[in-house]
Each structure stands twice: as C-alpha cells, then as structure tokens.
MARKENU-950293 format. One record per residue (C-alpha): chain; residue in one letter; residue number from 1; x, y, z. Coordinates in nm, 3 decimals, m for minus. Layout:
REM MARKENU-950293
> cadena:residuo:num:px:py:pz
> A:A:NUM:X:Y:Z
...
//
This chain:
REM MARKENU-950293
> cadena:residuo:num:px:py:pz
> A:M:1:m0.020:0.002:m0.009
> A:L:2:0.273:0.228:0.100
> A:L:3:0.478:0.156:m0.215
> A:E:4:0.160:0.220:m0.419
> A:C:5:0.106:0.550:m0.256
> A:L:6:0.445:0.698:m0.339
> A:F:7:0.405:0.565:m0.676
> A:I:8:0.088:0.734:m0.705
> A:F:9:0.254:1.071:m0.545
> A:V:10:0.522:1.056:m0.773
> A:V:11:0.328:1.050:m1.095
> A:V:12:0.080:1.336:m0.991
> A:L:13:0.446:1.536:m0.892
> A:Y:14:0.543:1.464:m1.262
> A:V:15:0.182:1.553:m1.369
> A:C:16:0.197:1.894:m1.213
> A:Q:17:0.526:1.995:m1.291
> A:R:18:0.442:1.917:m1.674
> A:W:19:0.128:2.139:m1.650
> A:A:20:0.304:2.416:m1.481
> A:K:21:0.583:2.439:m1.710
> A:R:22:0.401:2.356:m2.043
> A:D:23:0.535:2.649:m2.213
> A:I:24:0.838:2.532:m2.145
> A:Y:25:0.781:2.192:m2.268
> A:A:26:0.659:2.362:m2.615
> A:L:27:1.017:2.587:m2.636
> A:E:28:1.188:2.243:m2.579
> A:K:29:0.970:2.064:m2.821
> A:Q:30:1.036:2.325:m3.099
> A:L:31:1.423:2.334:m3.033
> A:R:32:1.456:1.945:m3.037
> A:S:33:1.808:1.842:m3.029
> A:G:34:1.803:1.464:m3.004
> A:L:35:1.949:1.465:m2.657
> A:R:36:1.786:1.248:m2.420
> A:S:37:1.628:1.424:m2.139
> A:L:38:1.558:1.203:m1.805
> A:P:39:1.268:1.255:m1.571
> A:F:40:1.340:1.483:m1.295
> A:L:41:1.711:1.454:m1.365
> A:G:42:1.715:1.597:m1.729
> A:H:43:2.039:1.603:m1.914
> A:G:44:2.253:1.638:m1.598
> A:Y:45:2.387:1.278:m1.677
> A:L:46:2.586:1.441:m1.931
> A:F:47:2.771:1.614:m1.653
> A:F:48:2.864:1.277:m1.459
> A:G:49:3.201:1.234:m1.394
> A:N:50:3.522:1.438:m1.399
> A:N:51:3.604:1.830:m1.521
> A:Q:52:3.681:1.659:m1.868
> A:T:53:3.326:1.536:m1.861
> A:L:54:3.202:1.850:m1.808
> A:M:55:3.372:2.003:m2.098
> A:K:56:3.238:1.745:m2.324
> A:A:57:2.920:1.797:m2.211
> A:F:58:2.904:2.174:m2.305
> A:Q:59:3.077:2.061:m2.668
> A:R:60:2.794:1.806:m2.725
> A:L:61:2.531:2.066:m2.606
> A:G:62:2.733:2.313:m2.867
> A:R:63:2.740:2.087:m3.141
> A:A:64:2.381:1.966:m3.102
> A:A:65:2.280:2.365:m3.124
> A:I:66:2.483:2.440:m3.436
> A:K:67:2.258:2.157:m3.600
> A:N:68:1.970:2.351:m3.546
> A:E:69:1.844:2.562:m3.770
> A:H:70:1.817:2.850:m3.510
> A:G:71:2.156:2.760:m3.343
> A:L:72:1.962:2.670:m3.036
> A:C:73:1.922:2.342:m2.835
> A:P:74:1.718:2.272:m2.509
> A:L:75:1.902:2.171:m2.142
> A:W:76:1.746:2.081:m1.862
> A:I:77:2.014:2.089:m1.523
> A:G:78:1.736:1.913:m1.294
> A:T:79:1.436:2.070:m1.308
> A:K:80:1.557:2.399:m1.445
> A:F:81:1.562:2.470:m1.825
> A:Y:82:1.810:2.664:m1.998
> A:T:83:1.805:2.751:m2.394
> A:V:84:2.175:2.650:m2.522
> A:M:85:2.273:2.926:m2.763
> A:A:86:2.539:2.870:m3.052
> A:D:87:2.388:3.148:m3.258
> A:C:88:2.586:3.496:m3.206
> A:E:89:2.249:3.678:m3.322
> A:A:90:2.082:3.550:m3.056
> A:A:91:2.338:3.549:m2.783
> A:D:92:2.416:3.903:m2.884
> A:F:93:2.036:3.990:m2.812
> A:V:94:2.011:3.826:m2.460
> A:L:95:2.358:3.955:m2.361
> A:K:96:2.213:4.304:m2.421
> A:T:97:1.887:4.247:m2.297
> A:A:98:1.925:4.024:m2.005
> A:L:99:2.180:4.137:m1.752
> A:A:100:2.121:3.931:m1.450
> A:K:101:2.336:3.647:m1.408
> A:D:102:2.164:3.276:m1.390
> A:D:103:2.100:3.189:m1.045
> A:I:104:2.309:2.872:m1.103
> A:M:105:2.599:3.073:m1.070
> A:K:106:2.526:3.193:m0.710
> A:M:107:2.687:2.850:m0.635
> A:A:108:3.023:3.023:m0.706
> A:T:109:2.952:3.305:m0.441
> A:L:110:3.045:3.045:m0.170
> A:F:111:3.404:3.042:m0.285
> A:L:112:3.411:3.408:m0.508
> A:G:113:3.158:3.602:m0.319
> A:N:114:2.929:3.852:m0.452
> A:G:115:3.172:3.974:m0.673
> A:S:116:3.079:4.206:m0.989
> A:I:117:3.108:3.888:m1.229
> A:F:118:2.853:3.702:m1.039
> A:A:119:2.659:4.008:m0.837
> A:P:120:2.307:4.090:m0.876
> A:V:121:2.277:4.427:m1.155
> A:P:122:2.224:4.673:m0.826
> A:I:123:2.544:4.588:m0.701
> A:W:124:2.719:4.523:m1.036
> A:K:125:2.649:4.864:m1.201
> A:P:126:2.815:5.081:m0.918
> A:R:127:3.117:4.880:m0.863
> A:R:128:3.163:4.845:m1.265
> A:R:129:3.229:5.231:m1.229
> A:V:130:3.504:5.150:m1.041
> A:L:131:3.677:4.870:m1.244
> A:I:132:3.674:5.092:m1.540
> A:P:133:3.928:5.308:m1.462
> A:T:134:4.185:5.062:m1.332
> A:F:135:4.181:4.908:m1.672
> A:G:136:4.185:5.222:m1.877
> A:T:137:4.392:5.362:m2.170
> A:K:138:4.558:5.588:m1.859
> A:N:139:4.708:5.306:m1.665
> A:M:140:4.826:5.088:m1.976
> A:K:141:5.195:5.220:m1.974
> A:H:142:5.230:5.142:m1.634
> A:F:143:5.071:4.790:m1.698
> A:L:144:5.317:4.710:m1.958
> A:W:145:5.613:4.832:m1.757
> A:I:146:5.492:4.590:m1.497
> A:F:147:5.437:4.326:m1.825
> A:N:148:5.770:4.372:m1.909
> A:K:149:5.887:4.324:m1.557
> A:Q:150:5.773:3.998:m1.486
> A:S:151:5.832:3.881:m1.862
> A:N:152:6.193:3.906:m1.771
> A:V:153:6.139:3.725:m1.430
> A:L:154:5.948:3.434:m1.640
> A:T:155:6.228:3.421:m1.885
> A:E:156:6.470:3.373:m1.583
> A:Q:157:6.236:3.058:m1.457
> A:L:158:6.216:2.909:m1.808
> A:D:159:6.609:2.944:m1.878
> A:K:160:6.635:2.699:m1.627
> A:V:161:6.422:2.432:m1.783
> A:A:162:6.471:2.510:m2.142
> A:G:163:6.626:2.196:m2.363
> A:S:164:6.553:1.962:m2.067
> A:G:165:6.256:1.832:m2.220
> A:T:166:5.872:1.881:m2.173
> A:V:167:5.785:2.109:m1.945
> A:S:168:5.400:2.239:m1.861
> A:I:169:5.392:2.616:m1.981
> A:W:170:5.080:2.640:m1.749
> A:R:171:5.259:2.653:m1.419
> A:Y:172:5.496:2.930:m1.508
> A:Y:173:5.205:3.163:m1.726
> A:T:174:4.995:3.130:m1.445
> A:A:175:5.266:3.250:m1.176
> A:Y:176:5.363:3.520:m1.413
> A:T:177:4.981:3.635:m1.441
> A:M:178:4.965:3.639:m1.083
> A:D:179:5.271:3.861:m1.014
> A:S:180:5.131:4.080:m1.284
> A:I:181:4.767:4.131:m1.166
> A:A:182:4.894:4.135:m0.796
> A:E:183:5.099:4.430:m0.841
> A:A:184:4.896:4.600:m1.105
> A:T:185:4.579:4.591:m0.925
> A:L:186:4.702:4.556:m0.562
> A:G:187:5.025:4.714:m0.550
> A:Y:188:5.167:4.423:m0.391
> A:Q:189:5.447:4.194:m0.482
> A:M:190:5.365:3.839:m0.481
> A:H:191:5.670:3.665:m0.622
> A:A:192:5.463:3.364:m0.712
> A:Q:193:5.704:3.319:m1.020
> A:T:194:6.036:3.274:m0.781
> A:N:195:5.805:3.088:m0.496
> A:S:196:5.725:2.743:m0.651
> A:G:197:5.406:2.626:m0.542
> A:H:198:5.252:2.929:m0.388
> A:P:199:5.004:2.822:m0.169
> A:F:200:4.752:3.108:m0.299
> A:L:201:4.787:2.954:m0.659
> A:Q:202:4.721:2.636:m0.503
> A:A:203:4.424:2.721:m0.326
> A:F:204:4.307:2.920:m0.615
> A:D:205:4.337:2.614:m0.858
> A:T:206:4.132:2.368:m0.646
> A:G:207:3.893:2.616:m0.562
> A:L:208:3.768:2.703:m0.928
> A:E:209:3.770:2.321:m0.976
> A:Q:210:3.572:2.258:m0.689
> A:C:211:3.290:2.514:m0.791
> A:A:212:3.280:2.386:m1.174
> A:I:213:3.193:2.053:m1.038
> A:R:214:2.925:2.188:m0.811
> A:L:215:2.799:2.407:m1.087
> A:C:216:2.722:2.130:m1.332
> A:S:217:2.621:1.851:m1.053
> A:P:218:2.236:1.885:m1.006
> A:W:219:2.269:1.651:m0.707
> A:L:220:2.514:1.883:m0.538
> A:H:221:2.311:2.206:m0.562
> A:S:222:2.120:2.150:m0.256
> A:D:223:2.303:2.315:0.039
> A:V:224:2.147:2.085:0.253
> A:V:225:2.333:1.789:0.056
> A:Y:226:2.683:1.979:m0.013
> A:H:227:2.708:2.146:0.317
> A:N:228:2.721:1.783:0.461
> A:L:229:2.998:1.629:0.217
> A:P:230:3.408:1.643:0.205
> A:I:231:3.416:1.858:m0.066
> A:Y:232:3.228:2.153:0.103
> A:K:233:3.498:2.126:0.363
> A:K:234:3.782:2.127:0.150
> A:L:235:3.619:2.442:m0.062
> A:V:236:3.558:2.631:0.226
> A:A:237:3.947:2.555:0.354
> A:M:238:4.047:2.712:0.006
> A:K:239:3.840:3.021:0.048
> A:N:240:3.934:3.077:0.421
> A:Y:241:4.321:3.081:0.302
> A:M:242:4.263:3.332:0.012
> A:W:243:4.044:3.528:0.186
> A:G:244:4.262:3.556:0.492
> A:F:245:4.558:3.626:0.266
> A:L:246:4.378:3.918:0.071
> A:K:247:4.219:4.071:0.439
> A:E:248:4.583:4.109:0.546
> A:L:249:4.646:4.274:0.220
> A:I:250:4.330:4.507:0.260
> A:D:251:4.456:4.571:0.640
> A:T:252:4.769:4.701:0.510
> A:K:253:4.656:4.925:0.257
> A:R:254:4.437:5.097:0.450
> A:K:255:4.700:5.202:0.706
> A:E:256:4.954:5.278:0.466
> A:M:257:4.646:5.499:0.304
> A:K:258:4.569:5.695:0.646
> A:K:259:4.928:5.708:0.693
> A:A:260:4.968:5.907:0.383
> A:E:261:4.676:6.104:0.440
> A:K:262:4.781:6.242:0.740
> A:N:263:5.139:6.306:0.633
> A:K:264:4.990:6.488:0.365
> A:Q:265:4.779:6.710:0.589
> A:E:266:5.089:6.785:0.839
> A:T:267:5.309:6.860:0.518
> A:N:268:5.016:7.082:0.339
> A:D:269:5.135:6.872:0.091
> A:C:270:4.834:6.914:m0.203
> A:D:271:5.052:6.740:m0.491
> A:S:272:4.882:6.438:m0.614
> A:N:273:5.081:6.076:m0.570
> A:E:274:5.252:6.061:m0.896
> A:S:275:5.227:5.681:m0.878
> A:M:276:4.907:5.479:m1.037
> A:T:277:4.641:5.422:m0.810
> A:T:278:4.564:5.071:m0.786
> A:F:279:4.210:4.875:m0.793
> A:L:280:4.242:4.835:m0.421
> A:E:281:4.297:5.210:m0.347
> A:L:282:4.011:5.289:m0.588
> A:L:283:3.765:5.040:m0.410
> A:I:284:3.872:5.162:m0.037
> A:R:285:3.835:5.506:m0.146
> A:S:286:3.469:5.454:m0.368
> A:P:287:3.178:5.556:m0.164
> A:G:288:3.019:5.237:m0.134
> A:A:289:2.751:5.228:0.129
> A:D:290:2.798:5.455:0.385
> A:D:291:3.112:5.471:0.518
> A:G:292:3.294:5.329:0.172
> A:Y:293:3.293:4.996:0.081
> A:T:294:3.325:4.709:0.367
> A:D:295:3.652:4.463:0.376
> A:T:296:3.384:4.203:0.266
> A:E:297:3.300:4.379:m0.040
> A:V:298:3.657:4.456:m0.140
> A:L:299:3.738:4.114:m0.083
> A:E:300:3.478:3.984:m0.336
> A:E:301:3.606:4.236:m0.579
> A:L:302:3.950:4.101:m0.551
> A:M:303:3.889:3.769:m0.610
> A:V:304:3.701:3.891:m0.888
> A:I:305:4.021:4.040:m1.017
> A:M:306:4.199:3.730:m0.953
> A:I:307:4.014:3.505:m1.152
> A:A:308:3.900:3.705:m1.450
> A:G:309:4.265:3.908:m1.434
> A:N:310:4.502:3.599:m1.367
> A:D:311:4.327:3.285:m1.527
> A:T:312:4.200:3.428:m1.851
> A:S:313:4.566:3.549:m1.970
> A:A:314:4.731:3.265:m1.813
> A:V:315:4.525:3.042:m2.003
> A:G:316:4.498:3.224:m2.354
> A:S:317:4.886:3.273:m2.339
> A:S:318:4.919:2.903:m2.286
> A:F:319:4.690:2.766:m2.562
> A:V:320:4.872:3.036:m2.761
> A:T:321:5.202:2.874:m2.685
> A:L:322:5.067:2.532:m2.751
> A:M:323:4.922:2.655:m3.123
> A:F:324:5.283:2.752:m3.163
> A:A:325:5.396:2.432:m3.088
> A:R:326:5.159:2.232:m3.319
> A:H:327:5.201:2.521:m3.586
> A:P:328:5.558:2.571:m3.659
> A:D:329:5.502:2.762:m3.967
> A:V:330:5.293:3.014:m3.800
> A:Q:331:5.549:3.034:m3.531
> A:E:332:5.807:3.111:m3.774
> A:K:333:5.532:3.413:m3.914
> A:V:334:5.515:3.542:m3.580
> A:L:335:5.883:3.531:m3.540
> A:E:336:5.987:3.733:m3.870
> A:E:337:5.727:3.971:m3.738
> A:L:338:5.895:4.015:m3.424
> A:Q:339:6.238:4.057:m3.599
> A:Q:340:6.081:4.326:m3.805
> A:V:341:5.970:4.500:m3.492
> A:F:342:6.258:4.433:m3.245
> A:G:343:6.520:4.338:m3.483
> A:E:344:6.814:4.107:m3.284
> A:S:345:6.718:4.309:m2.971
> A:D:346:6.588:4.188:m2.617
> A:R:347:6.452:4.511:m2.541
> A:P:348:6.135:4.560:m2.380
> A:V:349:5.815:4.587:m2.528
> A:S:350:5.692:4.970:m2.611
> A:S:351:5.360:5.076:m2.654
> A:K:352:5.447:5.185:m3.005
> A:D:353:5.532:4.793:m3.081
> A:L:354:5.203:4.655:m2.955
> A:P:355:5.010:4.780:m3.293
> A:R:356:5.290:4.665:m3.524
> A:L:357:5.226:4.306:m3.408
> A:K:358:4.978:4.260:m3.604
> A:Y:359:5.003:3.858:m3.701
> A:L:360:5.030:3.792:m3.326
> A:D:361:4.724:3.979:m3.255
> A:A:362:4.567:3.780:m3.506
> A:V:363:4.720:3.445:m3.351
> A:I:364:4.617:3.522:m3.024
> A:K:365:4.226:3.601:m3.141
> A:E:366:4.264:3.283:m3.351
> A:T:367:4.354:3.090:m3.054
> A:L:368:4.113:3.235:m2.833
> A:R:369:3.817:3.144:m3.104
> A:L:370:3.891:2.799:m3.099
> A:Y:371:3.998:2.775:m2.709
> A:P:372:3.808:3.076:m2.525
> A:P:373:3.895:3.058:m2.173
> A:V:374:3.563:3.083:m2.054
> A:P:375:3.338:2.839:m2.280
> A:V:376:2.989:2.938:m2.167
> A:T:377:2.835:3.221:m1.985
> A:T:378:2.472:3.245:m1.846
> A:R:379:2.163:3.484:m1.850
> A:K:380:1.868:3.479:m1.624
> A:I:381:1.515:3.551:m1.817
> A:E:382:1.309:3.728:m1.611
> A:K:383:1.083:3.860:m1.856
> A:E:384:0.978:3.695:m2.225
> A:I:385:1.213:3.746:m2.460
> A:I:386:1.157:3.720:m2.825
> A:L:387:1.501:3.659:m3.037
> A:P:388:1.557:3.787:m3.405
> A:S:389:1.475:3.451:m3.518
> A:G:390:1.132:3.471:m3.341
> A:I:391:1.203:3.198:m3.085
> A:K:392:1.046:3.311:m2.730
> A:L:393:1.222:3.252:m2.397
> A:I:394:1.014:3.191:m2.102
> A:P:395:1.058:3.373:m1.798
> A:G:396:1.192:3.185:m1.529
> A:T:397:1.432:2.993:m1.780
> A:G:398:1.810:3.054:m1.832
> A:A:399:2.018:3.127:m2.101
> A:L:400:2.333:2.938:m2.168
> A:M:401:2.579:3.123:m2.423
> A:N:402:2.779:2.817:m2.540
> A:I:403:3.082:3.061:m2.663
> A:W:404:3.316:2.735:m2.732
> A:A:405:3.002:2.671:m3.003
> A:I:406:2.955:3.033:m3.141
> A:H:407:3.327:3.033:m3.227
> A:R:408:3.309:2.707:m3.425
> A:N:409:2.978:2.793:m3.598
> A:P:410:3.027:2.734:m4.011
> A:R:411:2.743:3.019:m4.032
> A:Q:412:2.977:3.243:m3.912
> A:W:413:3.338:3.155:m3.980
> A:G:414:3.247:2.908:m4.283
> A:D:415:3.367:2.549:m4.340
> A:D:416:3.675:2.550:m4.211
> A:A:417:3.573:2.686:m3.872
> A:E:418:3.745:2.403:m3.691
> A:Q:419:4.081:2.475:m3.854
> A:F:420:4.349:2.701:m3.731
> A:R:421:4.377:2.979:m3.950
> A:P:422:4.491:3.337:m3.798
> A:E:423:4.485:3.465:m4.132
> A:R:424:4.082:3.487:m4.086
> A:F:425:4.141:3.788:m3.882
> A:L:426:4.362:3.980:m4.142
> A:D:427:4.110:3.881:m4.445
> A:S:428:3.805:4.065:m4.351
> A:P:429:3.599:4.220:m4.050
> A:L:430:3.407:4.014:m3.837
> A:K:431:3.020:3.933:m4.027
> A:H:432:2.871:4.007:m3.668
> A:P:433:3.046:4.166:m3.353
> A:A:434:2.903:3.909:m3.150
> A:A:435:3.043:3.600:m3.349
> A:F:436:3.373:3.648:m3.141
> A:M:437:3.333:3.705:m2.784
> A:P:438:3.614:3.561:m2.551
> A:F:439:3.550:3.810:m2.318
> A:S:440:3.201:3.807:m2.332
> A:H:441:2.971:4.060:m2.486
> A:G:442:2.720:4.324:m2.421
> A:P:443:2.728:4.569:m2.117
> A:R:444:2.839:4.313:m1.876
> A:N:445:3.146:4.216:m2.104
> A:C:446:3.520:4.211:m1.942
> A:V:447:3.664:4.560:m1.871
> A:G:448:3.999:4.409:m1.867
> A:Y:449:3.995:4.301:m2.220
> A:Q:450:4.274:4.550:m2.340
> A:F:451:4.472:4.462:m2.015
> A:A:452:4.467:4.084:m2.095
> A:M:453:4.582:4.143:m2.482
> A:T:454:4.860:4.378:m2.379
> A:S:455:4.978:4.111:m2.127
> A:M:456:4.959:3.802:m2.327
> A:K:457:5.112:3.993:m2.615
> A:T:458:5.430:4.119:m2.397
> A:V:459:5.506:3.758:m2.233
> A:L:460:5.458:3.606:m2.586
> A:S:461:5.696:3.809:m2.776
> A:S:462:5.923:3.797:m2.511
> A:V:463:5.931:3.398:m2.506
> A:L:464:5.910:3.358:m2.862
> A:R:465:6.214:3.564:m2.909
> A:R:466:6.430:3.395:m2.643
> A:Y:467:6.285:3.013:m2.726
> A:K:468:6.167:2.793:m3.020
> A:I:469:5.871:2.619:m2.889
> A:L:470:5.842:2.236:m2.966
> A:P:471:5.550:1.951:m2.932
> A:A:472:5.613:1.768:m2.610
> A:E:473:5.849:1.480:m2.647
> A:H:474:5.775:1.118:m2.671
> A:S:475:5.436:1.175:m2.813
> A:P:476:5.233:0.887:m2.877
> A:H:477:5.084:1.050:m3.199
> A:S:478:5.322:1.149:m3.510
> A:Q:479:5.132:1.436:m3.605
> A:P:480:5.069:1.621:m3.241
> A:S:481:4.917:1.928:m3.441
> A:I:482:4.637:1.720:m3.580
> A:R:483:4.566:1.514:m3.226
> A:P:484:4.235:1.686:m3.040
> A:I:485:4.355:1.870:m2.732
> A:R:486:4.174:1.730:m2.422
> A:L:487:3.972:1.969:m2.229
> A:K:488:3.881:2.049:m1.879
> A:F:489:3.620:2.288:m1.750
> A:D:490:3.674:2.433:m1.378
> A:L:491:3.493:2.767:m1.455
> A:M:492:3.775:2.829:m1.707
> A:M:493:3.857:2.588:m1.996
> A:K:494:4.185:2.401:m1.993
> A:D:495:4.436:2.162:m2.136
> A:V:496:4.387:1.842:m1.931
> A:D:497:4.746:1.755:m1.986
> A:G:498:4.894:2.110:m1.871
> A:F:499:4.993:2.225:m2.164
> A:Q:500:5.283:2.038:m2.208
> A:I:501:5.566:2.166:m2.475
> A:Q:502:5.952:2.164:m2.522
> A:L:503:6.173:2.487:m2.542
> A:E:504:6.502:2.513:m2.700
> A:H:505:6.684:2.854:m2.674
> A:R:506:6.717:3.050:m3.002
> A:S:507:7.062:3.002:m3.175
> A:K:508:7.129:3.363:m3.262
> A:Q:509:7.253:3.543:m2.974
> A:R:510:7.073:3.870:m2.935
> A:H:511:7.161:4.174:m2.744
> A:S:512:6.995:4.399:m2.545
> A:Y:513:6.993:4.793:m2.593
//
C-alpha cells in the first residue's frame, strides 16, 4: 500500500510539473536536439564524471545547437530549463537584454563571494564604474612596464628548464599573470614566479575546480546535501586561506593610505601621488554604502579580479604557446614579425610596438576563438524575450551562451571553422560583432580585455624571441598538430595535460640595448 501511494505521488508530481511548465516543454519541443532528457534529472547525466566530462558535455550541447536551424538547443539541469545558444545573433540579443546572471552562478559565490562578475545588477553597476578606470588607457603604460618586468622574471625561470625536455608551460604563465595582476591592481609583490608552489595559486586552482563540479552537478545544488560532504569542507578551507591572505593586504593598504593622508595634511602637500592608483585603493576610497566599501565587499571584488585577470590571461597565453608548438609555420611567421619590430634586440615591449604586432594579434585571437578561456556564460530570463529568429524565451528559465560553439559555428566562420587559421582575422572584418566574444559581450563584458591582450602580447613576444617552441617529447602521435587537445572545465577551459611543450634556446645571440 505504501509503495502504491508513493508511486501515485510521484506520478501526480510529474504531471503537475509538466502542466506548470507546459510553455517550457513547448519551447523544448521546438528546439529538439536529439539529446535524451530524463525525468527530474534532465540532461544532468551528461555531466556525470570529472572536469573533462563537464567540458565534453558543453561541447556536445554546442554541436547540437549548431545543427539546429536556429542555432539553439534545450538543456534541463534537474528541473531548471536553459536555452543553449550557438547562434551569435541570439546571444547578442540576450546579453544586451538580460543583464542578470543566472541563479546557478550563485553557487560560485560560496568561494568567490558576491563580486561584480556574479553580482545582481544593482550591485554590479556601481562596482563596474570603479573597475573601468583601473583598466583604462591612462594606466596601460604602467601595466606594460609591469608586464615587461614580470616577463623578465618568467624568462629567467624558463632558462632553467629550456632544453631539458617536456615542461608544463601553464605553471609558468599562471605565476607570471598572478604576479602581474597582484602588482597592477593590488600594488603587492607576490613573487609567485620565484616561490614555486605558492599556496595562494594552489588554493585558487583547487577552489575553481570544486566550484565547476558543483555548478554542473544537479545532485550537489542543494545546500543541505552539499554542506554535509567532505568537498564542502575542502572548498571552505581554500576560501578561508585566500580570503585571509587578501584581508591582510586590505588591512595593510588601509593603514598605508591613512598614514599617507595624515602626512599629507601635516605637510600641507596638495600634490597628488605620482604613482598609479591601484584598483584596491580605488575600492577603499569609493563611496559605497555609508562609509565606503566594507572589507567583505572589497574582498569580493579582489577575488573577481584574481579570477578574471589571472586565469584568463594565463589560459590564453598557454593555448597560444600550444598552438606555436603544433603549428611551426605560424610560429615562424610570428618570429619574422618580431624580428621586423625588434631586430635582434631583447629590449622591452613599448606601447608603440603593440600596434605593429598584427600577426601575433591575429594568432592570439584565432587561438581564443577555438579555445576561449571562458567557454560558457549564463543569463537569467526574467521577462519574455523574443529572439531575432522569433523564438520566445520563457521567464523563469535560463540562457546559456555556448561561446565555444559560437566560435565554431560554420554560419559565421565558414566551412573551415574547426581549423586554426590566424589569417581569417586579417582577411576581412567579422560578419557579426558577437561572433567573437572570448571576453563575453554586451554591457557585462570583461572590462579587462585590453589588459589581458597587452599582457599576452608582451609575454608571448618575450618568450618567442628567446625560445623555439616544440611539441612535448615522446608524443604517441606522429602528428601532434592534428591530435585533438583534451579539454577540461573548471570555470575556465584548460588543457587536461597541462599545456606540455618543449623549449629550446634560439641559436642566434640577441643583444639588449
């Protein structure tokens, strides 16, 4: 009798759910993808497994959306419905119309806090106004000086492993970008490059990985379940270390600023500080709330800066270096361009050099097209949205912009969309501005786009002038340029194998000016 009642209850619950969401099911039918959806679980089974499985699921959904005439496909994560988008026009419309991040992203706030990337619109708008001046053109010369300085430290570290076989270039780039972002935005010398295995970097990587697993696992969405699992305690430990580390920086900076202000008043010195105002200083001085931003609010924005400024540039630089190893002809063309600009000199990159590095710019963009560091982004559909195709998005659902698929959609990129061909960014302008969005798109796009591009151009030009980049040794494949790169998802898209390459010193001796 008990089993019969339970069965009837489940059936009634299922029927009620179908009726309450009949508009959503009608939309799902309109966007048929051929991917099976299970009761209550939906397409959650696609995400069963590790971080590599997560990325494969996004790729599978992206390919299904590309095949659909509208460039869309349905996705159920448990009982929550999403419209997956591989069409740039649809994504463009949603990213400009729906500014609220989807509720599923709230799960990342346990680790990252309520920073501007994940924050509700009322919090995001004022904080973005603080963020924009930090990454403006005015500060770019100072950033370039930092990038050159940290690139020198990087090449000193790479000198120790060049010619010694296979290395994971990722660990070097992530330390370089961490040092750069810490100095540029916090005014702090982290020395991650010379302190191998810096605990902040380890906590950072582990925390992002755990966040990604929870985001894509419906069975972990319940706080009641998740907070009673060992992985929750692990994530909290990572967060406590990172937040404690940054809290010390905030306390130190507040004391320094108070002391500087006191000295300024005592000496009646009205001259402004000649040094660049860091993002941390801007946050502390900003009129948030009543007496400025609280330490927690400042912490949240610092965490956002760390993930957006560090991982994006490090992932991008690592993938570009991997492309150099797989495509020696492209590497040679970039080297020729560098020789035209720098000659045989190892001098630092100047602001006048950057516009001249056109082919390197195209290589970076083509790499970001095929391997966008952030492969997906989401939006919350709060009111009915009618896409340019006529498809109606239902309030209460979500939209998932599959950037990986948008960048590989033949409708925008042609029949060779899967091929690595940097010349496409030199041949003709984009057919649609949203066809290429490695740093997102619309009002909530990444304000650090120029910062990231300048960082990558600087470090890649320094590395390539000094080293020849080769595929990893003992590769089981005779043609590594053809072998697919194994990808994983931990909020960022990365190489499962750690971006392994070999470095050889260039034969010619270069002389610094």
